[in-house]
C-alpha positions as CSV (number, residue, x, y, z in Angstrom):
1,M,6.8,34.4,-12.6
2,L,7.6,30.7,-12.3
3,S,4.6,28.5,-11.1
4,A,4.8,25.3,-9.1
5,A,3.8,23.3,-12.2
6,Q,6.5,24.9,-14.3
7,A,9.0,24.2,-11.5
8,I,8.3,20.5,-11.5
9,N,8.5,20.4,-15.3
10,K,11.9,22.0,-15.1
11,L,13.0,19.5,-12.5
12,K,12.0,16.8,-15.0
13,T,13.6,18.3,-18.1
14,T,16.5,20.5,-17.0
15,P,17.3,19.4,-13.4
16,G,21.0,20.5,-13.3
17,T,20.3,24.0,-14.5
18,F,17.1,24.4,-12.5
19,L,18.8,23.4,-9.2
20,R,21.6,26.0,-9.7
21,Y,19.0,28.8,-9.6
22,N,16.2,27.6,-7.4
23,Q,16.3,26.2,-3.9
24,V,14.3,23.0,-3.5
25,S,13.3,21.6,-0.1
26,I,11.8,18.1,0.2
27,A,9.9,16.5,3.1
28,G,10.1,12.9,2.1
29,D,7.3,10.3,2.4
30,P,8.0,8.4,5.6
31,G,6.3,5.3,4.1
32,A,8.1,2.5,2.3
33,S,9.9,3.4,-0.9
34,G,7.7,3.4,-4.0
35,V,5.7,5.7,-6.2
36,S,4.1,8.4,-4.0
37,Q,2.0,11.5,-4.8
38,Y,3.7,14.7,-3.8
39,V,2.6,18.3,-3.8
40,A,4.8,21.3,-4.7
41,S,4.4,24.9,-3.7
42,M,6.4,28.1,-4.3
43,L,7.5,29.6,-1.0
44,D,9.0,33.0,-1.4
45,D,9.6,35.4,1.5
46,I,8.4,38.9,1.0
47,K,9.9,42.3,1.9
48,V,8.7,45.8,1.9
49,V,10.3,48.2,-0.5
50,K,9.1,51.8,-0.6
51,G,5.9,50.8,1.1
52,K,5.2,48.0,-1.3
53,I,5.2,44.3,-0.6
54,V,7.5,42.5,-3.2
55,P,9.0,39.0,-3.5
56,R,12.2,38.5,-1.6
57,Y,14.6,36.5,-3.8
58,D,17.9,37.5,-2.2
59,N,17.9,34.6,0.4
60,Y,17.6,32.0,-2.4
61,R,19.6,33.4,-5.3
62,P,23.0,31.8,-6.0
63,G,24.9,35.1,-5.8
64,K,28.7,35.2,-5.9
65,I,29.1,31.6,-4.9
66,L,27.8,30.2,-8.2
67,G,28.9,33.2,-10.2
68,N,25.4,34.5,-10.9
69,L,25.2,37.6,-8.8
70,R,22.9,39.4,-11.2
71,K,20.6,36.4,-11.7
72,H,17.1,37.4,-10.8
73,G,13.8,35.5,-10.6
74,T,15.1,32.6,-8.6
75,R,12.5,30.8,-6.4
76,K,12.1,28.5,-3.5
77,V,10.2,25.3,-4.1
78,S,8.8,23.3,-1.3
79,I,7.9,19.6,-1.9
80,G,6.0,17.3,0.5
81,R,3.9,14.2,0.5
82,H,0.3,14.9,-0.6
83,G,-2.0,13.7,2.2
84,G,-5.1,13.9,0.0
85,G,-7.8,16.5,-0.6
86,A,-7.5,19.9,-2.1
87,V,-4.2,21.7,-2.4
88,A,-3.4,25.4,-1.9
89,V,-4.0,27.8,-4.8
90,G,-0.9,27.7,-7.0
91,A,0.3,24.3,-5.8
92,T,0.5,21.3,-8.0
93,T,0.5,17.5,-7.4
94,F,2.7,14.9,-9.1
95,N,3.8,11.3,-8.8
96,A,7.4,10.4,-8.2
97,H,9.6,7.6,-7.1
98,S,10.1,8.1,-3.3
99,V,13.1,6.8,-1.5
100,Q,12.4,6.2,2.2
101,M,14.9,7.3,4.8
102,V,16.0,4.2,6.8
103,G,18.0,4.2,10.0
104,E,21.6,2.9,10.2
105,G,20.6,0.4,12.9
106,A,18.1,-1.2,10.5
107,T,20.5,-1.4,7.6
108,A,23.0,-4.1,6.9
109,I,25.9,-2.1,5.3
110,P,27.3,-5.1,3.4
111,A,23.9,-5.9,2.0
112,I,21.9,-2.7,1.7
113,A,18.2,-3.1,0.8
114,G,17.9,-0.6,-2.0
115,Y,14.9,0.7,-4.0
116,L,15.2,0.1,-7.8
117,L,14.6,3.1,-10.1
118,P,13.4,1.2,-13.2
119,V,14.7,1.7,-16.7
120,P,12.5,2.7,-18.5
121,S,10.3,4.5,-16.1
122,A,6.8,5.7,-16.4
123,H,7.4,8.2,-13.5
124,I,10.4,10.4,-14.4
125,L,11.1,12.1,-11.0
126,M,12.8,10.7,-7.9
127,V,12.7,12.4,-4.6
128,T,13.8,11.8,-1.0
129,G,13.9,13.7,2.3
130,M,16.6,16.2,3.1
131,L,20.1,15.0,4.0
132,T,21.2,16.4,7.3
133,G,23.9,13.9,8.2
134,C,22.4,11.1,6.1
135,S,24.1,9.2,3.3
136,F,22.5,8.6,-0.1
137,V,23.8,5.5,-1.9
138,V,23.3,4.5,-5.5
139,L,24.4,1.7,-7.9
140,D,23.8,1.4,-11.6
141,T,22.9,-2.3,-12.1
142,G,22.5,-2.1,-15.8
143,N,18.8,-2.8,-15.4
144,G,18.0,0.2,-13.2
145,I,19.4,2.3,-10.4
146,L,19.4,1.0,-6.8
147,A,19.1,3.8,-4.3
148,A,19.1,4.0,-0.5
149,H,18.8,6.9,2.0
150,I,20.4,6.0,5.3
151,Q,20.1,8.0,8.5
152,P,23.1,7.7,10.8
153,N,23.1,6.7,14.4
154,P,23.4,9.7,16.7
155,G,26.8,11.3,16.3
156,N,27.9,8.9,13.5
157,A,27.2,10.9,10.3
158,V,30.8,10.9,9.2
159,G,31.4,7.3,10.4
160,L,28.4,6.1,8.3
161,R,29.8,7.5,5.1
162,T,33.2,6.0,5.9
163,S,31.7,2.6,6.7
164,I,29.7,2.6,3.4
165,L,32.8,3.6,1.4
166,A,34.7,0.7,3.0
167,N,32.2,-2.0,3.2
168,G,28.9,-0.9,1.5
169,H,27.2,-3.0,-1.1
170,F,23.6,-3.5,-2.2
171,A,21.9,-6.8,-1.5
172,G,22.4,-9.1,-4.5
173,H,25.4,-7.1,-5.7
174,P,28.2,-8.1,-3.2
175,G,31.1,-7.2,-5.5
176,A,29.8,-4.0,-7.0
177,A,31.2,-0.7,-5.7
178,V,28.5,1.9,-4.8
179,S,28.5,5.7,-5.1
180,V,28.0,7.5,-1.7
181,Y,27.0,11.0,-1.1
182,G,27.3,11.6,2.6
183,D,28.7,13.7,5.4
184,Y,32.5,14.1,5.2
185,G,32.7,16.5,8.2
186,T,34.1,19.9,8.7
187,G,37.5,18.9,7.3
188,G,36.1,18.6,3.8
189,G,36.2,15.6,1.5
190,G,39.4,16.3,-0.4
191,G,37.5,16.6,-3.6
192,A,35.3,13.6,-3.0
193,M,31.5,13.7,-3.1
194,G,29.8,14.8,0.0
195,Y,28.9,17.6,2.4
196,D,29.3,19.0,5.9
197,H,25.9,18.8,7.7
198,M,27.0,21.4,10.2
199,S,27.0,24.1,7.6
200,E,25.0,22.6,4.7
201,R,21.6,21.1,3.9
202,I,21.2,18.8,0.9
203,T,18.4,18.1,-1.4
204,V,18.7,15.0,-3.6
205,T,16.5,14.5,-6.6
206,G,16.6,12.5,-9.8
207,A,15.2,12.6,-13.3
208,F,14.8,10.0,-16.0
209,L,16.1,11.7,-19.2
210,G,17.1,10.3,-22.5
211,G,16.7,6.7,-21.3
212,A,18.8,7.1,-18.2
213,W,18.6,8.4,-14.6
214,S,20.5,11.5,-13.6
215,I,20.7,12.2,-9.8
216,Y,21.8,15.5,-8.3
217,A,22.5,17.0,-4.9
218,Q,21.8,20.6,-4.2
219,A,23.7,22.2,-1.3
220,F,22.6,25.3,0.4
221,N,23.8,27.0,3.6
222,N,22.0,28.0,6.7
223,N,21.0,31.3,5.1
224,G,19.3,29.5,2.2
225,T,22.0,30.4,-0.3
226,I,22.7,27.7,-2.9
227,T,26.4,26.9,-2.7
228,R,26.7,24.2,-5.4
229,V,25.0,21.4,-7.3
230,D,26.8,18.0,-7.5
231,R,26.1,15.3,-9.9
232,I,25.8,12.0,-8.0
233,L,25.0,9.8,-11.0
């Protein structure tokens, strides 16, 4: 059975495949963006079958949506900031680039203050908190990836994404078009990248592989079923 240490290794080495089969939830570090220590644990529900307690995978398996109805052994991984001290049995600690969530009111959309994911990078994972209406913004500068996690003002999740698409740039890169993964509302995005925060929750994670950063978004519904994995970068 997959351990927490094995799960983190797979996030580093085969993130796209791993995210299709394993639900990942992240409680981001509220501190400033930078390298932080996180702890990962396996959180599987249990159920009773014929009087025996067994792992409950059905809430987390992709099922029909990703065409893997008979895929077994999928797990739920919980990642959060390590506050210090001992960790629970089975948990594992690791260092990662942590992108802080910043409020829309504290963000200049035409000159977003991003965090640079360096190339090359000694730390090969990037994590951030869950997207529940937020927009995640990236730009490949040629010398690294600028990233920002922006929380919308109340009731402005869709408007934030629209604003960034129209006017968003990173500070120091006024003419460079950014990539935005944000809330496109219940009407859908017409094929564009994004999600509907009323029915989906989003995990964003990145891995430095083969000399470049790859950034993915995992979407799962309110029942915990993985619905898709999008490649942001």
